[in-house]
PyMOL Python script that loads the backbone (N, CA, C, O; Angstrom):
from pymol import cmd

cmd.read_pdbstr("""\
ATOM      1  N   UNK A   1      -2.411 -14.474 -16.311  1.00  0.00           N
ATOM      2  CA  UNK A   1      -3.040 -13.283 -15.795  1.00  0.00           C
ATOM      3  C   UNK A   1      -2.352 -12.894 -14.496  1.00  0.00           C
ATOM      4  O   UNK A   1      -2.045 -13.748 -13.664  1.00  0.00           O
ATOM      5  N   UNK A   2      -2.113 -11.600 -14.330  1.00  0.00           N
ATOM      6  CA  UNK A   2      -1.529 -11.096 -13.095  1.00  0.00           C
ATOM      7  C   UNK A   2      -2.601 -10.358 -12.302  1.00  0.00           C
ATOM      8  O   UNK A   2      -3.323  -9.523 -12.847  1.00  0.00           O
ATOM      9  N   UNK A   3      -2.698 -10.672 -11.010  1.00  0.00           N
ATOM     10  CA  UNK A   3      -3.704 -10.063 -10.150  1.00  0.00           C
ATOM     11  C   UNK A   3      -2.994  -9.444  -8.952  1.00  0.00           C
ATOM     12  O   UNK A   3      -2.171 -10.093  -8.306  1.00  0.00           O
ATOM     13  N   UNK A   4      -3.313  -8.195  -8.661  1.00  0.00           N
ATOM     14  CA  UNK A   4      -2.770  -7.528  -7.485  1.00  0.00           C
ATOM     15  C   UNK A   4      -3.891  -7.423  -6.451  1.00  0.00           C
ATOM     16  O   UNK A   4      -4.958  -6.879  -6.732  1.00  0.00           O
ATOM     17  N   UNK A   5      -3.636  -7.947  -5.261  1.00  0.00           N
ATOM     18  CA  UNK A   5      -4.597  -7.890  -4.170  1.00  0.00           C
ATOM     19  C   UNK A   5      -4.075  -6.914  -3.124  1.00  0.00           C
ATOM     20  O   UNK A   5      -2.981  -7.104  -2.591  1.00  0.00           O
ATOM     21  N   UNK A   6      -4.845  -5.872  -2.827  1.00  0.00           N
ATOM     22  CA  UNK A   6      -4.409  -4.851  -1.871  1.00  0.00           C
ATOM     23  C   UNK A   6      -5.560  -4.438  -0.965  1.00  0.00           C
ATOM     24  O   UNK A   6      -5.989  -3.284  -0.990  1.00  0.00           O
ATOM     25  N   UNK A   7      -6.063  -5.376  -0.163  1.00  0.00           N
ATOM     26  CA  UNK A   7      -7.188  -5.022   0.714  1.00  0.00           C
ATOM     27  C   UNK A   7      -6.724  -4.348   2.000  1.00  0.00           C
ATOM     28  O   UNK A   7      -5.592  -4.540   2.444  1.00  0.00           O
ATOM     29  N   UNK A   8      -7.600  -3.569   2.580  1.00  0.00           N
ATOM     30  CA  UNK A   8      -7.412  -3.073   3.938  1.00  0.00           C
ATOM     31  C   UNK A   8      -7.975  -4.160   4.849  1.00  0.00           C
ATOM     32  O   UNK A   8      -8.543  -5.138   4.364  1.00  0.00           O
ATOM     33  N   UNK A   9      -7.827  -4.002   6.143  1.00  0.00           N
ATOM     34  CA  UNK A   9      -8.386  -4.985   7.074  1.00  0.00           C
ATOM     35  C   UNK A   9      -9.906  -4.847   7.115  1.00  0.00           C
ATOM     36  O   UNK A   9     -10.460  -3.814   6.740  1.00  0.00           O
ATOM     37  N   UNK A  10     -10.558  -5.892   7.570  1.00  0.00           N
ATOM     38  CA  UNK A  10     -11.994  -5.877   7.804  1.00  0.00           C
ATOM     39  C   UNK A  10     -12.161  -5.832   9.310  1.00  0.00           C
ATOM     40  O   UNK A  10     -12.121  -6.862   9.984  1.00  0.00           O
ATOM     41  N   UNK A  11     -12.347  -4.639   9.825  1.00  0.00           N
ATOM     42  CA  UNK A  11     -12.330  -4.377  11.269  1.00  0.00           C
ATOM     43  C   UNK A  11     -13.074  -5.440  12.080  1.00  0.00           C
ATOM     44  O   UNK A  11     -14.247  -5.726  11.840  1.00  0.00           O
ATOM     45  N   UNK A  12     -12.367  -6.005  13.032  1.00  0.00           N
ATOM     46  CA  UNK A  12     -12.968  -6.973  13.932  1.00  0.00           C
ATOM     47  C   UNK A  12     -13.078  -8.377  13.376  1.00  0.00           C
ATOM     48  O   UNK A  12     -13.516  -9.285  14.082  1.00  0.00           O
ATOM     49  N   UNK A  13     -12.683  -8.579  12.103  1.00  0.00           N
ATOM     50  CA  UNK A  13     -12.812  -9.929  11.557  1.00  0.00           C
ATOM     51  C   UNK A  13     -11.564 -10.420  10.836  1.00  0.00           C
ATOM     52  O   UNK A  13     -11.118 -11.537  11.099  1.00  0.00           O
ATOM     53  N   UNK A  14     -10.985  -9.633   9.942  1.00  0.00           N
ATOM     54  CA  UNK A  14      -9.811 -10.076   9.183  1.00  0.00           C
ATOM     55  C   UNK A  14      -8.751  -8.985   9.128  1.00  0.00           C
ATOM     56  O   UNK A  14      -9.066  -7.806   8.966  1.00  0.00           O
ATOM     57  N   UNK A  15      -7.492  -9.389   9.263  1.00  0.00           N
ATOM     58  CA  UNK A  15      -6.399  -8.463   8.999  1.00  0.00           C
ATOM     59  C   UNK A  15      -6.265  -8.326   7.486  1.00  0.00           C
ATOM     60  O   UNK A  15      -6.854  -9.112   6.744  1.00  0.00           O
ATOM     61  N   UNK A  16      -5.504  -7.345   7.017  1.00  0.00           N
ATOM     62  CA  UNK A  16      -5.310  -7.202   5.574  1.00  0.00           C
ATOM     63  C   UNK A  16      -4.611  -8.434   5.006  1.00  0.00           C
ATOM     64  O   UNK A  16      -4.900  -8.834   3.878  1.00  0.00           O
ATOM     65  N   UNK A  17      -3.701  -9.041   5.760  1.00  0.00           N
ATOM     66  CA  UNK A  17      -3.022 -10.269   5.332  1.00  0.00           C
ATOM     67  C   UNK A  17      -4.028 -11.408   5.173  1.00  0.00           C
ATOM     68  O   UNK A  17      -4.007 -12.122   4.170  1.00  0.00           O
ATOM     69  N   UNK A  18      -4.910 -11.579   6.164  1.00  0.00           N
ATOM     70  CA  UNK A  18      -5.913 -12.646   6.100  1.00  0.00           C
ATOM     71  C   UNK A  18      -6.887 -12.413   4.944  1.00  0.00           C
ATOM     72  O   UNK A  18      -7.272 -13.359   4.257  1.00  0.00           O
ATOM     73  N   UNK A  19      -7.283 -11.164   4.729  1.00  0.00           N
ATOM     74  CA  UNK A  19      -8.200 -10.848   3.627  1.00  0.00           C
ATOM     75  C   UNK A  19      -7.551 -11.166   2.277  1.00  0.00           C
ATOM     76  O   UNK A  19      -8.181 -11.777   1.414  1.00  0.00           O
ATOM     77  N   UNK A  20      -6.297 -10.755   2.097  1.00  0.00           N
ATOM     78  CA  UNK A  20      -5.595 -11.021   0.839  1.00  0.00           C
ATOM     79  C   UNK A  20      -5.420 -12.525   0.625  1.00  0.00           C
ATOM     80  O   UNK A  20      -5.549 -13.010  -0.499  1.00  0.00           O
ATOM     81  N   UNK A  21      -5.131 -13.253   1.680  1.00  0.00           N
ATOM     82  CA  UNK A  21      -4.964 -14.706   1.567  1.00  0.00           C
ATOM     83  C   UNK A  21      -6.279 -15.386   1.189  1.00  0.00           C
ATOM     84  O   UNK A  21      -6.280 -16.315   0.380  1.00  0.00           O
ATOM     85  N   UNK A  22      -7.393 -14.938   1.760  1.00  0.00           N
ATOM     86  CA  UNK A  22      -8.709 -15.494   1.418  1.00  0.00           C
ATOM     87  C   UNK A  22      -9.044 -15.203  -0.043  1.00  0.00           C
ATOM     88  O   UNK A  22      -9.572 -16.063  -0.747  1.00  0.00           O
ATOM     89  N   UNK A  23      -8.736 -13.986  -0.495  1.00  0.00           N
ATOM     90  CA  UNK A  23      -8.982 -13.625  -1.892  1.00  0.00           C
ATOM     91  C   UNK A  23      -8.145 -14.492  -2.818  1.00  0.00           C
ATOM     92  O   UNK A  23      -8.619 -14.956  -3.855  1.00  0.00           O
ATOM     93  N   UNK A  24      -6.888 -14.705  -2.427  1.00  0.00           N
ATOM     94  CA  UNK A  24      -6.002 -15.541  -3.242  1.00  0.00           C
ATOM     95  C   UNK A  24      -6.561 -16.956  -3.372  1.00  0.00           C
ATOM     96  O   UNK A  24      -6.556 -17.519  -4.467  1.00  0.00           O
ATOM     97  N   UNK A  25      -7.039 -17.535  -2.278  1.00  0.00           N
ATOM     98  CA  UNK A  25      -7.601 -18.892  -2.337  1.00  0.00           C
ATOM     99  C   UNK A  25      -8.789 -18.946  -3.308  1.00  0.00           C
ATOM    100  O   UNK A  25      -8.926 -19.902  -4.071  1.00  0.00           O
ATOM    101  N   UNK A  26      -9.637 -17.928  -3.276  1.00  0.00           N
ATOM    102  CA  UNK A  26     -10.777 -17.892  -4.187  1.00  0.00           C
ATOM    103  C   UNK A  26     -10.357 -17.777  -5.637  1.00  0.00           C
ATOM    104  O   UNK A  26     -10.907 -18.460  -6.501  1.00  0.00           O
ATOM    105  N   UNK A  27      -9.393 -16.922  -5.912  1.00  0.00           N
ATOM    106  CA  UNK A  27      -8.908 -16.747  -7.287  1.00  0.00           C
ATOM    107  C   UNK A  27      -8.269 -18.028  -7.791  1.00  0.00           C
ATOM    108  O   UNK A  27      -8.481 -18.414  -8.940  1.00  0.00           O
ATOM    109  N   UNK A  28      -7.490 -18.691  -6.948  1.00  0.00           N
ATOM    110  CA  UNK A  28      -6.805 -19.931  -7.349  1.00  0.00           C
ATOM    111  C   UNK A  28      -7.787 -21.042  -7.740  1.00  0.00           C
ATOM    112  O   UNK A  28      -7.449 -21.914  -8.539  1.00  0.00           O
ATOM    113  N   UNK A  29      -8.990 -21.010  -7.184  1.00  0.00           N
ATOM    114  CA  UNK A  29     -10.002 -22.013  -7.554  1.00  0.00           C
ATOM    115  C   UNK A  29     -10.420 -21.856  -9.011  1.00  0.00           C
ATOM    116  O   UNK A  29     -10.807 -22.828  -9.661  1.00  0.00           O
ATOM    117  N   UNK A  30     -10.341 -20.628  -9.521  1.00  0.00           N
ATOM    118  CA  UNK A  30     -10.786 -20.351 -10.890  1.00  0.00           C
ATOM    119  C   UNK A  30      -9.605 -20.181 -11.840  1.00  0.00           C
ATOM    120  O   UNK A  30      -9.644 -20.668 -12.970  1.00  0.00           O
ATOM    121  N   UNK A  31      -8.570 -19.501 -11.396  1.00  0.00           N
ATOM    122  CA  UNK A  31      -7.397 -19.197 -12.233  1.00  0.00           C
ATOM    123  C   UNK A  31      -6.148 -19.795 -11.595  1.00  0.00           C
ATOM    124  O   UNK A  31      -5.383 -19.089 -10.937  1.00  0.00           O
ATOM    125  N   UNK A  32      -5.945 -21.076 -11.787  1.00  0.00           N
ATOM    126  CA  UNK A  32      -4.861 -21.785 -11.105  1.00  0.00           C
ATOM    127  C   UNK A  32      -3.466 -21.257 -11.449  1.00  0.00           C
ATOM    128  O   UNK A  32      -2.553 -21.332 -10.626  1.00  0.00           O
ATOM    129  N   UNK A  33      -3.302 -20.724 -12.661  1.00  0.00           N
ATOM    130  CA  UNK A  33      -1.980 -20.257 -13.093  1.00  0.00           C
ATOM    131  C   UNK A  33      -1.776 -18.755 -12.931  1.00  0.00           C
ATOM    132  O   UNK A  33      -0.778 -18.217 -13.408  1.00  0.00           O
ATOM    133  N   UNK A  34      -2.685 -18.083 -12.279  1.00  0.00           N
ATOM    134  CA  UNK A  34      -2.577 -16.628 -12.127  1.00  0.00           C
ATOM    135  C   UNK A  34      -1.348 -16.263 -11.296  1.00  0.00           C
ATOM    136  O   UNK A  34      -0.997 -16.954 -10.339  1.00  0.00           O
ATOM    137  N   UNK A  35      -0.713 -15.174 -11.681  1.00  0.00           N
ATOM    138  CA  UNK A  35       0.366 -14.604 -10.876  1.00  0.00           C
ATOM    139  C   UNK A  35      -0.306 -13.652  -9.899  1.00  0.00           C
ATOM    140  O   UNK A  35      -0.924 -12.666 -10.303  1.00  0.00           O
ATOM    141  N   UNK A  36      -0.183 -13.951  -8.609  1.00  0.00           N
ATOM    142  CA  UNK A  36      -0.868 -13.136  -7.615  1.00  0.00           C
ATOM    143  C   UNK A  36       0.144 -12.422  -6.739  1.00  0.00           C
ATOM    144  O   UNK A  36       1.020 -13.038  -6.132  1.00  0.00           O
ATOM    145  N   UNK A  37      -0.001 -11.109  -6.690  1.00  0.00           N
ATOM    146  CA  UNK A  37       0.847 -10.260  -5.857  1.00  0.00           C
ATOM    147  C   UNK A  37      -0.024  -9.728  -4.724  1.00  0.00           C
ATOM    148  O   UNK A  37      -1.026  -9.055  -4.966  1.00  0.00           O
ATOM    149  N   UNK A  38       0.364 -10.033  -3.487  1.00  0.00           N
ATOM    150  CA  UNK A  38      -0.400  -9.548  -2.334  1.00  0.00           C
ATOM    151  C   UNK A  38       0.328  -8.362  -1.713  1.00  0.00           C
ATOM    152  O   UNK A  38       1.521  -8.431  -1.420  1.00  0.00           O
ATOM    153  N   UNK A  39      -0.410  -7.279  -1.520  1.00  0.00           N
ATOM    154  CA  UNK A  39       0.123  -6.071  -0.910  1.00  0.00           C
ATOM    155  C   UNK A  39      -0.778  -5.735   0.261  1.00  0.00           C
ATOM    156  O   UNK A  39      -1.966  -5.468   0.080  1.00  0.00           O
ATOM    157  N   UNK A  40      -0.217  -5.746   1.465  1.00  0.00           N
ATOM    158  CA  UNK A  40      -1.024  -5.449   2.647  1.00  0.00           C
ATOM    159  C   UNK A  40      -0.982  -3.954   2.899  1.00  0.00           C
ATOM    160  O   UNK A  40       0.090  -3.359   3.011  1.00  0.00           O
ATOM    161  N   UNK A  41      -2.152  -3.359   2.985  1.00  0.00           N
ATOM    162  CA  UNK A  41      -2.222  -1.918   3.196  1.00  0.00           C
ATOM    163  C   UNK A  41      -3.081  -1.624   4.422  1.00  0.00           C
ATOM    164  O   UNK A  41      -3.753  -2.507   4.955  1.00  0.00           O
ATOM    165  N   UNK A  42      -3.046  -0.411   4.842  1.00  0.00           N
ATOM    166  CA  UNK A  42      -3.877   0.033   5.956  1.00  0.00           C
ATOM    167  C   UNK A  42      -4.081   1.535   5.823  1.00  0.00           C
ATOM    168  O   UNK A  42      -3.279   2.231   5.200  1.00  0.00           O
ATOM    169  N   UNK A  43      -5.150   2.017   6.409  1.00  0.00           N
ATOM    170  CA  UNK A  43      -5.508   3.425   6.270  1.00  0.00           C
ATOM    171  C   UNK A  43      -5.076   4.271   7.464  1.00  0.00           C
ATOM    172  O   UNK A  43      -5.542   5.399   7.626  1.00  0.00           O
ATOM    173  N   UNK A  44      -4.197   3.740   8.293  1.00  0.00           N
ATOM    174  CA  UNK A  44      -3.732   4.484   9.458  1.00  0.00           C
ATOM    175  C   UNK A  44      -4.369   4.023  10.750  1.00  0.00           C
ATOM    176  O   UNK A  44      -3.954   4.444  11.830  1.00  0.00           O
ATOM    177  N   UNK A  45      -5.361   3.173  10.659  1.00  0.00           N
ATOM    178  CA  UNK A  45      -6.043   2.665  11.852  1.00  0.00           C
ATOM    179  C   UNK A  45      -5.539   1.283  12.220  1.00  0.00           C
ATOM    180  O   UNK A  45      -4.350   0.981  12.116  1.00  0.00           O
ATOM    181  N   UNK A  46      -6.469   0.461  12.649  1.00  0.00           N
ATOM    182  CA  UNK A  46      -6.168  -0.907  13.051  1.00  0.00           C
ATOM    183  C   UNK A  46      -5.445  -1.646  11.917  1.00  0.00           C
ATOM    184  O   UNK A  46      -5.892  -1.615  10.771  1.00  0.00           O
ATOM    185  N   UNK A  47      -4.341  -2.300  12.236  1.00  0.00           N
ATOM    186  CA  UNK A  47      -3.604  -3.084  11.254  1.00  0.00           C
ATOM    187  C   UNK A  47      -2.497  -2.345  10.542  1.00  0.00           C
ATOM    188  O   UNK A  47      -1.772  -2.952   9.753  1.00  0.00           O
ATOM    189  N   UNK A  48      -2.336  -1.051  10.791  1.00  0.00           N
ATOM    190  CA  UNK A  48      -1.316  -0.276  10.082  1.00  0.00           C
ATOM    191  C   UNK A  48       0.093  -0.767  10.392  1.00  0.00           C
ATOM    192  O   UNK A  48       0.892  -0.978   9.479  1.00  0.00           O
ATOM    193  N   UNK A  49       0.402  -0.951  11.665  1.00  0.00           N
ATOM    194  CA  UNK A  49       1.754  -1.387  12.034  1.00  0.00           C
ATOM    195  C   UNK A  49       2.045  -2.770  11.446  1.00  0.00           C
ATOM    196  O   UNK A  49       3.127  -2.998  10.905  1.00  0.00           O
ATOM    197  N   UNK A  50       1.095  -3.680  11.550  1.00  0.00           N
ATOM    198  CA  UNK A  50       1.284  -5.024  10.989  1.00  0.00           C
ATOM    199  C   UNK A  50       1.546  -4.960   9.482  1.00  0.00           C
ATOM    200  O   UNK A  50       2.423  -5.663   8.980  1.00  0.00           O
ATOM    201  N   UNK A  51       0.802  -4.131   8.760  1.00  0.00           N
ATOM    202  CA  UNK A  51       0.986  -3.999   7.315  1.00  0.00           C
ATOM    203  C   UNK A  51       2.375  -3.449   6.985  1.00  0.00           C
ATOM    204  O   UNK A  51       3.040  -3.949   6.079  1.00  0.00           O
ATOM    205  N   UNK A  52       2.809  -2.435   7.707  1.00  0.00           N
ATOM    206  CA  UNK A  52       4.124  -1.838   7.448  1.00  0.00           C
ATOM    207  C   UNK A  52       5.234  -2.843   7.740  1.00  0.00           C
ATOM    208  O   UNK A  52       6.157  -2.998   6.940  1.00  0.00           O
ATOM    209  N   UNK A  53       5.151  -3.517   8.869  1.00  0.00           N
ATOM    210  CA  UNK A  53       6.185  -4.497   9.239  1.00  0.00           C
ATOM    211  C   UNK A  53       6.239  -5.620   8.208  1.00  0.00           C
ATOM    212  O   UNK A  53       7.326  -6.026   7.798  1.00  0.00           O
ATOM    213  N   UNK A  54       5.077  -6.128   7.783  1.00  0.00           N
ATOM    214  CA  UNK A  54       5.031  -7.235   6.822  1.00  0.00           C
ATOM    215  C   UNK A  54       5.601  -6.835   5.465  1.00  0.00           C
ATOM    216  O   UNK A  54       6.383  -7.582   4.878  1.00  0.00           O
ATOM    217  N   UNK A  55       5.219  -5.671   4.967  1.00  0.00           N
ATOM    218  CA  UNK A  55       5.633  -5.266   3.625  1.00  0.00           C
ATOM    219  C   UNK A  55       7.075  -4.779   3.550  1.00  0.00           C
ATOM    220  O   UNK A  55       7.656  -4.766   2.465  1.00  0.00           O
ATOM    221  N   UNK A  56       7.661  -4.384   4.660  1.00  0.00           N
ATOM    222  CA  UNK A  56       9.038  -3.884   4.622  1.00  0.00           C
ATOM    223  C   UNK A  56      10.051  -4.890   5.146  1.00  0.00           C
ATOM    224  O   UNK A  56      11.253  -4.625   5.133  1.00  0.00           O
ATOM    225  N   UNK A  57       9.570  -6.055   5.611  1.00  0.00           N
ATOM    226  CA  UNK A  57      10.483  -7.031   6.198  1.00  0.00           C
ATOM    227  C   UNK A  57      11.004  -6.562   7.543  1.00  0.00           C
ATOM    228  O   UNK A  57      12.071  -6.988   7.986  1.00  0.00           O
ATOM    229  N   UNK A  58      10.254  -5.688   8.188  1.00  0.00           N
ATOM    230  CA  UNK A  58      10.670  -5.138   9.475  1.00  0.00           C
ATOM    231  C   UNK A  58      10.494  -6.121  10.618  1.00  0.00           C
ATOM    232  O   UNK A  58      10.162  -7.288  10.411  1.00  0.00           O
ATOM    233  N   UNK A  59      10.717  -5.641  11.796  1.00  0.00           N
ATOM    234  CA  UNK A  59      10.559  -6.486  12.979  1.00  0.00           C
ATOM    235  C   UNK A  59       9.988  -5.649  14.122  1.00  0.00           C
ATOM    236  O   UNK A  59      10.164  -4.432  14.179  1.00  0.00           O
ATOM    237  N   UNK A  60       9.309  -6.332  15.016  1.00  0.00           N
ATOM    238  CA  UNK A  60       8.772  -5.672  16.199  1.00  0.00           C
ATOM    239  C   UNK A  60       9.862  -5.596  17.255  1.00  0.00           C
ATOM    240  O   UNK A  60      10.618  -6.551  17.437  1.00  0.00           O
ATOM    241  N   UNK A  61       9.950  -4.482  17.945  1.00  0.00           N
ATOM    242  CA  UNK A  61      10.902  -4.312  19.032  1.00  0.00           C
ATOM    243  C   UNK A  61      10.099  -4.042  20.296  1.00  0.00           C
ATOM    244  O   UNK A  61       9.339  -3.076  20.367  1.00  0.00           O
ATOM    245  N   UNK A  62      10.273  -4.903  21.290  1.00  0.00           N
ATOM    246  CA  UNK A  62       9.576  -4.742  22.571  1.00  0.00           C
ATOM    247  C   UNK A  62      10.517  -4.026  23.542  1.00  0.00           C
ATOM    248  O   UNK A  62      11.685  -4.390  23.676  1.00  0.00           O
ATOM    249  N   UNK A  63       9.994  -3.020  24.204  1.00  0.00           N
ATOM    250  CA  UNK A  63      10.812  -2.272  25.155  1.00  0.00           C
ATOM    251  C   UNK A  63       9.919  -1.649  26.223  1.00  0.00           C
ATOM    252  O   UNK A  63       8.695  -1.631  26.093  1.00  0.00           O
ATOM    253  N   UNK A  64      10.536  -1.149  27.261  1.00  0.00           N
ATOM    254  CA  UNK A  64       9.793  -0.438  28.307  1.00  0.00           C
ATOM    255  C   UNK A  64       9.949   1.062  28.051  1.00  0.00           C
ATOM    256  O   UNK A  64      11.037   1.545  27.738  1.00  0.00           O
ATOM    257  N   UNK A  65       8.850   1.776  28.190  1.00  0.00           N
ATOM    258  CA  UNK A  65       8.859   3.232  28.013  1.00  0.00           C
ATOM    259  C   UNK A  65       8.138   3.873  29.191  1.00  0.00           C
ATOM    260  O   UNK A  65       7.470   3.199  29.976  1.00  0.00           O
ATOM    261  N   UNK A  66       8.286   5.177  29.294  1.00  0.00           N
ATOM    262  CA  UNK A  66       7.582   5.897  30.347  1.00  0.00           C
ATOM    263  C   UNK A  66       6.244   6.384  29.803  1.00  0.00           C
ATOM    264  O   UNK A  66       6.196   7.077  28.787  1.00  0.00           O
ATOM    265  N   UNK A  67       5.157   6.018  30.485  1.00  0.00           N
ATOM    266  CA  UNK A  67       3.823   6.425  30.078  1.00  0.00           C
ATOM    267  C   UNK A  67       3.536   7.873  30.438  1.00  0.00           C
ATOM    268  O   UNK A  67       4.386   8.532  31.036  1.00  0.00           O
ATOM    269  N   UNK A  68       2.370   8.381  30.091  1.00  0.00           N
ATOM    270  CA  UNK A  68       2.028   9.783  30.321  1.00  0.00           C
ATOM    271  C   UNK A  68       1.964  10.164  31.795  1.00  0.00           C
ATOM    272  O   UNK A  68       2.060  11.342  32.137  1.00  0.00           O
ATOM    273  N   UNK A  69       1.801   9.169  32.670  1.00  0.00           N
ATOM    274  CA  UNK A  69       1.745   9.450  34.103  1.00  0.00           C
ATOM    275  C   UNK A  69       3.040   9.066  34.813  1.00  0.00           C
ATOM    276  O   UNK A  69       3.084   8.988  36.041  1.00  0.00           O
ATOM    277  N   UNK A  70       4.095   8.827  34.031  1.00  0.00           N
ATOM    278  CA  UNK A  70       5.393   8.515  34.590  1.00  0.00           C
ATOM    279  C   UNK A  70       5.629   7.050  34.942  1.00  0.00           C
ATOM    280  O   UNK A  70       6.695   6.703  35.450  1.00  0.00           O
ATOM    281  N   UNK A  71       4.651   6.190  34.680  1.00  0.00           N
ATOM    282  CA  UNK A  71       4.795   4.762  34.990  1.00  0.00           C
ATOM    283  C   UNK A  71       5.495   4.046  33.846  1.00  0.00           C
ATOM    284  O   UNK A  71       5.446   4.493  32.700  1.00  0.00           O
ATOM    285  N   UNK A  72       6.159   2.910  34.169  1.00  0.00           N
ATOM    286  CA  UNK A  72       6.778   2.083  33.140  1.00  0.00           C
ATOM    287  C   UNK A  72       5.693   1.274  32.421  1.00  0.00           C
ATOM    288  O   UNK A  72       4.823   0.675  33.053  1.00  0.00           O
ATOM    289  N   UNK A  73       5.764   1.272  31.082  1.00  0.00           N
ATOM    290  CA  UNK A  73       4.791   0.550  30.274  1.00  0.00           C
ATOM    291  C   UNK A  73       5.537  -0.275  29.222  1.00  0.00           C
ATOM    292  O   UNK A  73       6.566   0.156  28.703  1.00  0.00           O
ATOM    293  N   UNK A  74       5.017  -1.451  28.915  1.00  0.00           N
ATOM    294  CA  UNK A  74       5.575  -2.254  27.829  1.00  0.00           C
ATOM    295  C   UNK A  74       5.089  -1.686  26.515  1.00  0.00           C
ATOM    296  O   UNK A  74       3.906  -1.378  26.365  1.00  0.00           O
ATOM    297  N   UNK A  75       5.991  -1.545  25.565  1.00  0.00           N
ATOM    298  CA  UNK A  75       5.637  -0.994  24.254  1.00  0.00           C
ATOM    299  C   UNK A  75       6.212  -1.879  23.162  1.00  0.00           C
ATOM    300  O   UNK A  75       7.206  -2.577  23.364  1.00  0.00           O
ATOM    301  N   UNK A  76       5.567  -1.838  21.996  1.00  0.00           N
ATOM    302  CA  UNK A  76       6.033  -2.581  20.833  1.00  0.00           C
ATOM    303  C   UNK A  76       6.330  -1.570  19.756  1.00  0.00           C
ATOM    304  O   UNK A  76       6.744  -1.942  18.658  1.00  0.00           O
TER     305      UNK A  76
END
""", "prot")
cmd.dss("prot")
cmd.show_as("cartoon", "prot")
cmd.util.cbc("prot")
cmd.orient("prot")
């Protein structure tokens, strides 16, 4: 059996990665031979950047930018 897991994050408690991993552990208890594909998604809010970076094999880039008031700010 093939199972696709594509949860969004559970705000304040689980990232989409953590939710998919928890679901996978539960499925494995019942269907040990299942083919499980985890897809991390987000709706544009909390967890969106993490989901995009994880699913595309991307990387975070830390740099300094100018904030709205002209001050230097650390950005990712």
